[in-house]
C-alpha positions in Angstrom: -3.3 0.8 -16.1 -5.5 2.9 -18.4 -9.0 2.9 -17.2 -8.5 1.6 -13.5 -8.8 3.1 -10.5 -6.0 2.5 -7.3 -6.3 3.4 -3.8 -3.1 3.9 -2.1 -2.2 4.6 1.4 1.0 6.4 2.9 1.3 8.2 -0.8 2.6 11.4 1.3 6.5 10.6 0.8 8.7 6.8 0.6 6.9 4.0 -1.1 3.4 4.8 -0.8 4.8 8.9 -2.9 6.3 6.3 -5.9 3.7 3.5 -6.3 1.0 6.2 -7.1 3.6 7.9 -8.8 3.9 5.3 -11.2 0.5 4.4 -11.5 -0.2 7.6 -12.2 2.0 7.6 -15.0 1.1 4.5 -16.3 -2.3 6.1 -16.8 -4.3 4.7 -13.4 -6.6 7.1 -11.7 -5.0 7.4 -8.8 -6.7 7.9 -5.4 -3.6 9.2 -3.3 -4.4 9.0 0.5 -1.8 10.6 3.4 -1.7 12.9 6.0 0.7 15.9 4.5 -1.8 18.2 2.5 0.7 19.8 0.8 3.1 17.0 -0.1 0.4 15.1 -1.8 -0.5 18.3 -3.2 2.9 18.5 -4.8 2.8 14.7 -5.8 -0.4 15.6 -7.9 1.4 18.2 -9.7 4.1 15.9 -10.3 1.8 13.4 -11.6 -0.1 16.0 -14.2 3.4 16.7 -15.9 4.0 12.9 -16.8 3.2 11.9 -20.1 0.1 9.6 -19.5 -3.7 9.6 -19.4 -3.6 8.7 -15.6 -4.6 11.5 -12.8 -3.8 11.3 -9.6 -6.1 12.6 -6.8 -4.7 14.1 -3.3 -6.4 13.3 -0.7 -6.2 14.3 3.2 -6.8 11.0 5.3 -5.5 9.7 8.7 -5.8 5.8 8.5 -6.5 6.2 12.5 -9.7 8.3 12.4 -12.6 5.5 11.5 -15.2 7.6 10.7 -13.4 9.6 8.3 -12.1 6.2 6.6 -15.3 5.1 6.7 -16.7 8.9 5.0 -13.8 8.5 2.2 -14.7 4.4 1.5 -18.4 5.2 0.8 -17.7 8.5 -1.4 -15.3 6.4 -3.3 -18.4 3.8 -3.8 -20.2 6.0 -5.1 -18.2 8.4 -7.3 -16.3 5.7 -8.7 -17.8 2.6 -8.5 -14.7 0.4 -9.2 -11.7 -0.1 -7.2 -9.6 -1.9 -9.3 -6.2 -1.7 -7.0 -5.5 -1.2 -3.0 -2.5 -0.7 -2.2 -1.8 -0.5 1.7 1.3 1.8 2.3 0.9 3.0 5.5 1.8 2.9 8.6 3.4 4.0 11.9 6.5 2.8 13.2 8.1 3.0 17.4 11.0 0.7 18.4 11.5 -0.2 22.2 12.3 -3.0 24.6 9.6 -5.1 25.9 10.3 -3.4 29.5 10.6 -0.3 28.4 7.6 -0.3 25.9 4.4 2.5 26.2 1.2 0.8 26.3 0.1 4.1 24.1 2.7 3.7 21.9 2.0 -0.2 21.2 -2.2 1.4 20.3 -1.2 3.7 18.5 1.0 1.6 15.9 -2.0 -0.9 16.3 -4.8 1.2 15.0 -2.3 3.0 12.1 -1.3 -0.3 11.1 -3.8 -3.1 11.5 -7.4 -1.2 12.4 -6.9 1.0 9.6 -6.2 -0.7 6.8 -8.6 -3.4 8.3 -11.0 -0.9 8.1 -10.6 0.4 5.1 -10.4 -2.8 2.5 -13.4 -3.8 4.4 -15.6 -0.5 3.5 -14.1 -0.6 -0.3 -14.7 -4.6 -0.7 -17.7 -3.9 -2.3 -16.1 -1.7 -5.0 -13.3 -4.2 -5.3 -15.8 -6.9 -6.3 -17.1 -4.8 -9.0 -14.0 -4.5 -10.2 -13.7 -7.8 -10.2 -16.6 -8.6 -11.6 -16.8 -6.9 -15.0 -17.4 -8.9 -18.3 -14.9 -8.1 -20.5 -12.2 -10.3 -22.2 -9.1 -9.2 -20.3 -8.3 -6.3 -22.4 -9.3 -2.1 -22.3 -12.6 -1.6 -24.2 -13.8 1.0 -26.6 -15.0 3.2 -23.8 -11.7 3.0 -21.4 -13.3 0.2 -19.1 -10.4 -1.7 -17.8 -10.4 -5.5 -17.5 -12.2 -7.6 -14.9 -10.2 -8.3 -11.5 -8.6 -6.5 -8.8 -5.7 -7.3 -6.9 -4.9 -6.0 -2.8 -1.1 -4.9 -2.2 -0.1 -5.1 1.5 3.3 -3.6 2.5 4.8 -5.4 5.3 8.3 -5.8 6.8 10.9 -8.1 7.2 9.6 -7.9 11.3 6.3 -9.9 9.9 8.5 -12.5 9.5 10.7 -13.0 12.2 10.8 -10.3 15.2 14.1 -8.7 15.9 14.9 -7.4 19.2 13.2 -4.2 20.3 10.3 -4.4 17.9 8.0 -6.7 19.8 5.3 -3.6 19.0 5.8 -2.9 15.1 6.6 -7.0 14.8 3.4 -7.8 16.2 1.1 -5.3 14.2 3.2 -6.9 10.8 2.2 -10.3 11.6 -1.5 -9.5 12.4 -1.9 -7.6 8.7 0.3 -11.2 7.3 -2.4 -13.1 9.1 -5.6 -10.2 8.0 -4.3 -10.7 4.6 -4.1 -14.5 4.3 -7.2 -14.9 5.6 -8.8 -12.2 3.1 -7.0 -13.6 0.5 -9.3 -17.0 1.2 -12.4 -14.9 1.7 -12.2 -13.4 -2.1 -9.8 -15.3 -3.7 -12.9 -16.8 -5.5 -14.6 -13.4 -6.7 -11.4 -12.5 -8.7 -10.0 -10.5 -6.1 -5.4 -11.4 -5.5 -3.9 -10.5 -2.3 -0.4 -10.5 -2.0 1.9 -9.8 0.9 5.6 -7.9 0.1 8.1 -8.7 3.1 10.4 -5.6 2.6 14.0 -5.6 3.8 15.5 -2.1 4.6 14.3 0.9 2.0 15.6 3.9 1.3 12.9 5.9 2.6 12.8 9.4 5.5 11.6 7.0 7.9 14.3 4.4 7.3 16.6 7.5 7.5 15.5 8.2 10.9 15.3 4.8 11.9 19.1 4.5 11.0 20.5 8.1 13.1 18.4 6.0 16.0 20.7 2.9 15.3 23.5 5.1 15.2 24.5 3.8 12.0 25.6 5.4 8.9 23.2 5.7 6.2 23.6 4.4 3.1 20.0 4.6 0.8 22.0 3.6 -2.7 22.9 0.4 -0.7 18.7 -0.2 -0.2 15.9 -1.1 -2.0 14.9 2.0 -3.8 11.3 2.7 -3.8 11.0 2.9 -7.2 11.8 -0.7 -7.0 8.8 -1.7 -4.9 6.3 0.5 -7.3 7.8 -1.9 -10.3 7.2 -4.5 -8.2 3.5 -3.0 -7.9 2.9 -2.7 -11.2 4.3 -6.0 -12.2 2.2 -7.9 -10.1 -1.4 -6.5 -10.9 -0.4 -6.6 -14.6 0.1 -10.5 -14.5 -2.2 -12.6 -16.2 -6.2 -13.5 -14.2 -4.7 -17.1 -14.4 -1.9 -16.6 -11.9 -1.6 -15.3 -8.7 1.6 -14.3 -6.2 0.6 -14.3 -2.4 4.1 -13.7 -1.1 7.0 -12.1 -1.8 10.2 -11.4 0.2 12.3 -8.7 -1.0 15.7 -7.3 0.4 19.0 -5.2 -0.7 20.9 -7.1 -3.1 24.3 -5.6 -0.9 23.4 -5.6 3.5 24.9 -2.7 4.6 23.1 -3.1 8.2 
């Protein structure tokens, strides 16, 4: 990952945090986005202690603030020029039966889970295309430049394939992002940019712990997907030879505890 620039959303905690730390540990320059500056700063300090040549830049950003997203993307294009990897790992979750659901909650989930990622991707396309068209032979150059190619990784949910009771609003946003990813792939694949959607089952994160509590279930994180498992998967996907592309993956806990 040396020489590559990665943008990771949701880096304050959970999956985004694990992915950002792994990429920095593997040598990438990681722009870690999140809403909790204190957590981001703590992650930056941890990353600085890792034995790698990478770096992690903590950036507070609310994806529902379109103007802020546009400013960040514009600054990134100017400062770095190239973005080799964009990982969407941020989002909100609220559950309710249709008859009881709040339309305001629906709007909030749409803003965080669909509109925000859409705008960020749109505004970073010039930098992704720039990374995808770098001349090279697939190896890191002597000046540290990364090989040609760019990737967009969308963290989705099993609810983005089949919605369960009480998840209509959240699941709708996940189905929407699946459609965005599929359409985007066909638009930019010829530019050398790969797009993959990862449909995750229950993963051991603070959000999942809160969901188990609301469901009245015993939370046993050791039986769920680990955030580090997802980070392993991301690094594997982006380091595949450019002759291959994974478009969609479904990751589930090996032992079902729910």
